[in-house]
Each structure stands twice: as C-alpha cells, then as structure tokens.
C-alpha positions as CSV (number, residue, x, y, z in Angstrom):
1,M,0.0,0.0,0.0
2,D,1.2,3.5,-0.8
3,A,0.9,5.8,2.2
4,A,0.2,8.9,0.1
5,H,-2.8,7.3,-1.6
6,G,-3.9,4.9,1.2
7,L,-5.1,2.3,-1.2
8,T,-4.3,-1.4,-1.2
9,H,-4.1,-3.5,-4.4
10,D,-7.3,-5.2,-3.5
11,E,-9.0,-1.8,-3.1
12,L,-7.7,-0.7,-6.5
13,R,-9.0,-3.9,-8.1
14,S,-12.4,-3.3,-6.6
15,M,-12.7,0.2,-8.0
16,N,-14.3,-0.8,-11.3
17,P,-17.9,-1.1,-12.2
18,V,-19.2,-4.6,-12.6
19,V,-22.5,-5.6,-14.3
20,G,-24.1,-8.3,-12.2
21,P,-27.3,-9.2,-10.4
22,S,-27.1,-6.1,-8.2
23,C,-26.9,-3.8,-11.2
24,P,-28.5,-5.4,-14.2
25,G,-28.1,-3.6,-17.5
26,R,-26.0,-0.9,-16.0
27,S,-23.7,-0.8,-19.1
28,A,-26.7,-0.8,-21.4
29,T,-27.7,2.7,-20.2
30,L,-24.4,4.2,-21.3
31,P,-23.7,5.5,-24.8
32,P,-22.0,2.8,-27.0
33,I,-18.4,3.6,-27.8
34,A,-15.4,2.4,-29.7
35,L,-12.1,2.4,-27.9
36,L,-8.6,3.0,-29.4
37,A,-5.9,2.4,-26.8
38,C,-2.2,2.1,-26.3
39,A,-1.1,-1.4,-25.3
40,V,0.4,0.1,-22.2
41,F,-3.1,0.0,-20.8
42,E,-4.1,-3.5,-21.9
43,G,-4.2,-5.0,-18.4
44,E,-5.6,-1.9,-16.8
45,I,-8.5,-1.7,-19.3
46,A,-9.3,-5.4,-18.9
47,L,-9.6,-4.8,-15.1
48,H,-11.4,-1.4,-15.0
49,A,-13.7,-2.0,-18.0
50,R,-14.9,-5.3,-16.7
51,G,-18.6,-5.6,-17.6
52,A,-18.5,-2.7,-20.0
53,T,-20.8,-4.0,-22.6
54,H,-21.3,-0.5,-24.0
55,I,-17.7,-0.7,-25.5
56,A,-18.6,-2.0,-28.9
57,E,-15.1,-2.4,-30.2
58,T,-11.6,-2.1,-28.7
59,R,-8.3,-1.7,-30.7
60,F,-4.9,-1.7,-29.1
61,F,-1.7,-0.3,-30.7
62,E,1.9,-1.1,-30.0
63,I,3.8,1.0,-27.4
64,G,6.7,1.6,-29.8
65,L,4.6,4.0,-31.9
66,H,5.3,6.7,-29.2
67,D,8.8,6.9,-30.7
68,R,7.3,8.0,-34.1
69,P,4.6,10.6,-33.5
70,D,3.8,11.1,-37.2
71,Q,3.3,7.3,-37.6
72,L,1.3,7.2,-34.4
73,R,-1.0,9.9,-35.8
74,A,-1.3,8.1,-39.1
75,V,-2.2,4.8,-37.5
76,L,-4.7,6.3,-35.1
77,Q,-6.3,8.3,-37.9
78,E,-6.7,5.3,-40.1
79,N,-8.3,3.3,-37.3
80,L,-10.4,6.3,-36.1
81,D,-11.8,6.5,-39.6
82,A,-12.7,2.8,-39.5
83,V,-14.5,2.8,-36.2
84,D,-16.0,6.2,-36.7
85,A,-17.8,4.8,-39.7
86,R,-19.9,2.6,-37.4
87,T,-23.5,3.5,-37.0
88,D,-24.0,1.7,-33.7
89,I,-21.8,3.9,-31.5
90,E,-22.0,7.5,-30.2
91,A,-18.3,8.3,-29.5
92,V,-14.8,7.2,-30.1
93,V,-12.6,7.1,-27.0
94,L,-8.8,7.4,-27.0
95,A,-6.8,5.9,-24.1
96,Y,-3.9,8.2,-25.0
97,G,-2.6,11.6,-24.1
98,L,-0.9,14.2,-26.3
99,C,2.0,11.7,-26.6
100,G,4.7,13.9,-28.2
101,R,1.9,15.5,-30.2
102,G,1.3,12.1,-31.9
103,T,-2.5,12.6,-31.3
104,A,-2.6,16.2,-32.3
105,G,-4.4,16.6,-35.7
106,L,-6.8,13.6,-35.2
107,R,-10.1,14.3,-36.9
108,P,-13.4,12.6,-36.2
109,L,-15.9,12.6,-39.1
110,R,-19.1,11.1,-37.7
111,H,-18.9,10.8,-33.9
112,Q,-17.4,12.9,-31.1
113,L,-13.8,12.0,-30.1
114,V,-13.0,11.9,-26.3
115,I,-9.4,11.9,-24.9
116,P,-8.1,12.7,-21.3
117,R,-6.3,16.0,-20.8
118,A,-2.9,14.4,-20.4
119,H,0.6,14.8,-21.8
120,D,1.1,11.1,-21.6
121,C,0.0,7.9,-20.0
122,I,1.5,8.7,-16.6
123,T,-1.2,11.3,-16.1
124,V,-3.8,8.5,-16.5
125,F,-1.9,6.3,-14.0
126,M,-1.7,9.2,-11.5
127,G,-5.4,9.9,-11.9
128,S,-5.2,13.6,-13.0
129,K,-2.8,16.1,-14.6
130,E,-2.7,17.9,-11.2
131,A,-1.5,14.8,-9.4
132,Y,1.1,14.3,-12.0
133,A,2.3,17.9,-11.8
134,E,2.5,17.7,-8.0
135,H,4.6,14.5,-8.2
136,Q,6.9,16.0,-10.8
137,R,7.3,19.0,-8.5
138,R,8.2,16.7,-5.6
139,C,10.4,14.4,-7.6
140,P,11.7,16.1,-10.8
141,T,14.4,13.4,-11.2
142,C,11.9,10.4,-11.2
143,Y,11.6,8.0,-14.1
144,Y,8.2,6.3,-14.3
145,Y,7.7,2.6,-14.6
146,T,4.3,0.8,-15.1
147,P,3.4,-2.8,-15.8
148,G,3.0,-2.2,-19.5
149,W,6.2,-0.3,-20.0
150,N,8.0,-3.0,-18.0
151,R,6.6,-5.8,-20.1
152,A,7.8,-4.0,-23.3
153,R,11.2,-3.7,-21.7
154,R,11.2,0.0,-22.6
155,V,12.3,1.2,-19.2
156,P,15.8,1.9,-18.0
157,G,17.4,-1.4,-16.9
158,P,19.8,-4.1,-18.0
159,E,17.5,-5.6,-20.6
160,K,16.9,-2.3,-22.4
161,L,20.6,-1.4,-22.5
162,A,21.5,-4.8,-23.9
163,A,18.8,-4.5,-26.5
164,L,19.9,-1.1,-27.4
165,R,23.5,-2.3,-27.8
166,A,22.4,-5.1,-30.1
167,E,20.3,-2.8,-32.2
168,L,23.1,-0.2,-32.6
169,A,25.7,-2.9,-33.4
170,K,23.7,-3.7,-36.5
171,K,24.1,-0.2,-37.8
172,F,27.3,1.3,-36.4
173,A,31.0,0.6,-35.8
174,P,32.0,-0.5,-32.3
175,D,33.4,2.9,-31.4
176,D,30.2,4.6,-32.5
177,V,28.1,2.2,-30.5
178,E,30.0,3.0,-27.3
179,F,29.6,6.7,-28.0
180,L,25.9,6.3,-28.4
181,L,25.6,4.2,-25.3
182,E,27.5,6.8,-23.3
183,T,25.0,9.4,-24.6
184,E,22.2,7.1,-23.3
185,R,23.9,6.8,-19.9
186,E,24.2,10.6,-19.7
187,Q,20.5,10.9,-20.2
188,L,19.9,8.3,-17.4
189,A,22.2,10.2,-15.1
190,M,19.5,13.0,-15.1
191,H,17.3,10.6,-13.0
192,D,17.9,9.1,-9.6
193,T,14.5,7.5,-8.7
194,A,12.4,4.7,-10.2
195,T,8.8,5.5,-9.5
196,Y,6.6,2.4,-10.1
197,L,2.9,3.1,-10.7
198,D,0.1,0.5,-10.8
199,L,-3.6,0.4,-11.0
200,G,-4.2,-2.9,-9.2
201,T,-3.7,-5.5,-12.0
202,D,-2.7,-9.0,-11.1
203,D,0.8,-8.6,-12.5
204,A,1.4,-5.4,-10.5
205,P,3.5,-7.1,-7.7
206,A,5.7,-9.0,-10.1
207,E,6.3,-5.9,-12.2
208,A,7.1,-3.9,-9.1
209,A,9.8,-6.4,-8.3
210,Y,11.2,-5.9,-11.9
211,A,11.2,-2.1,-11.4
212,R,13.0,-2.5,-8.1
213,K,15.6,-4.7,-9.9
214,C,16.1,-2.0,-12.5
215,A,16.5,0.6,-9.8
216,D,19.1,-1.5,-8.0
217,W,21.0,-2.0,-11.2
218,L,21.0,1.8,-11.8
219,S,21.8,2.6,-8.2
220,W,18.6,4.6,-8.0
221,K,16.1,5.0,-5.2
222,F,12.9,3.1,-5.6
223,E,9.3,4.3,-5.0
224,H,6.2,2.1,-5.3
225,Q,3.1,4.1,-5.7
226,C,-0.4,2.8,-6.2
227,G,-2.0,4.9,-8.8
228,D,-5.5,6.3,-9.1
229,P,-7.8,4.6,-11.6
230,T,-10.5,7.3,-11.6
231,L,-9.4,9.1,-14.8
232,L,-9.2,5.8,-16.7
233,R,-12.4,4.5,-15.3
234,D,-14.3,7.6,-16.1
235,L,-12.9,7.6,-19.6
236,L,-14.1,4.1,-20.2
237,W,-17.5,4.6,-18.4
238,G,-18.6,7.9,-20.1
239,N,-18.1,10.3,-17.2
240,W,-16.6,13.0,-19.4
241,D,-16.4,16.5,-17.9
242,A,-14.6,19.3,-19.7
243,Q,-12.1,19.9,-17.0
244,R,-10.6,16.4,-17.4
245,F,-11.5,15.4,-20.9
246,Q,-11.3,17.1,-24.3
247,I,-14.2,16.3,-26.6
248,I,-13.8,16.9,-30.3
249,A,-16.9,17.3,-32.4
250,P,-17.1,15.9,-35.9
251,G,-15.6,18.4,-38.4
252,M,-13.0,19.7,-35.8
253,Q,-9.6,18.3,-35.0
254,L,-7.6,17.7,-31.8
255,G,-5.0,20.3,-31.1
256,H,-2.2,21.1,-28.6
257,A,-3.1,23.8,-26.1
258,P,0.1,25.6,-24.8
259,D,-1.3,25.9,-21.2
260,E,-2.6,23.7,-18.4
261,T,-5.5,22.4,-20.4
262,I,-3.0,20.6,-22.7
263,L,-5.6,19.9,-25.5
264,R,-8.1,21.9,-27.5
265,A,-10.5,21.6,-30.4
266,E,-9.4,23.3,-33.6
267,P,-10.8,23.9,-37.1
268,V,-9.5,21.3,-39.5
269,K,-6.4,22.5,-41.2
270,T,-6.2,22.1,-44.9
271,A,-3.1,21.3,-46.9
272,S,-2.9,24.9,-48.1
273,A,-3.1,26.2,-44.5
C-alpha cells in the first residue's frame, strides 16, 4: 500500500464497475463507444472495463509508436476513420494523451472523439494532470515505470541497455556504438529514482519487483506508488467533464493547447493552410 494514496491493491482492483445481479443492465444505459488504446493500458483496461458491454469495439496499438509521433498519428487516424464509420456507436474514446503530439491533428468525421487531458499515460496512472504535476514538483528526477512499460522492456534497466547495444551494433561501428551508449547513460544520469505506478492489475506485484531490480542495477532510489484509476475508469465509463477530458466534435480536430488544459479543439487545417 502507498501511504500517500492509502489504497491497497485489493481496493484498487475493486474500484471498477461490474455488471451483475445487483446492477442489471448498467452498461446498457451508457452510450455505446469504440475504444482506441495504447497497449500500455491493456491489463488496466481489462480490469477497469470489466462488464463494460457499452464498449462495442476495442483496438490496441503497439507501445513503440510513441517513438514515431507522425506514424502514431497516421495509424490512429486510419483506425479512427474505420471505427468512426460505425452507425452503432455514439463516440470514439482514446486511451492516450498528447504523446509527443502524436495525437494532435486527429479528426473525427461522424462521432465525437474523447481523450483525457494528459501529456502522456503517466497522467492516467496518476489519476489527474494535477496529481502528475505535483509528483513532478516533488520528484523532478523520477523516471516512471508501469506494468505495460516494463513488459515491453522500454524502461531503463539491464535488458533495455542490452537490446539497445544489439540494435546499434547492426548499424554502427563499435566505437560509434560505445559513444551512443554513453549518450544514453548521460540521459539516465539525469534521473535518480524509479517510480513504479500500478492500478491494481494481477501482475502489479511482479512488475514492481522488476522495477526495483532496475532501480538497484542503476543505483537509483525506488518508490512504489499505487495509482488512481479514476481518470481511466471515467474515460471508459462515459463520465466526461470538460475539466478532465477534451471532446472533439465531428468536423473539428484535436490540437495542442500551450497551457494547463493541454488539449483543445481546432478547425480542421487544410493542406494549403
């Protein structure tokens, strides 16, 4: 349990709506939606969308697209067009943030598009952009670990460095490889704490152990913090207020807001613009 949040993993797992005898048809009263989500949330969505029969379709996308914002945008727009063409839904929901502006420019054609006001997925794990900002203020040298990022081995640790070395060795001479690895080590030196966040999934304890292993290998401090599933849960269950979510109407596009709101609706930009 994290003292700051006061939640155990059992409490986190229980914080999701479940359709059952005590609440028959609960999901049927919600607007039907399609969900486009980063695979970093796969386990968390399985847990916190349990019983969500109003989600007509879910599509997950590889974590590595974050490294290529233009490709992320192209892939999401292609899939947005596909699910947006459905006539049996009322909205398309994105389990993403701004993500290096990889979601900026997305355009719904038929249904409203809903996305959390978040720079990236850590906001969703924290439960709000305010909680994320406060944690960053308290620990500006933290590097964030989550079950999904761990499974993809895209977090600082021995496996990632070994994979990077192997990848670079295919393209560069040995001296260049060492130079590039040293650059990576210099970037890691800007951090001194591994902050592990989880939303109560069954693999959370095992992935916490992996994050601690990485912290030990890096000689970093380790912090295990239970996240807050409220933002993700409300995204999935249709509780969309303007303070926490950006809603894009058909004919508009998602844009980056250079202030604390993070996202905004913009007129669609033409090629000549």
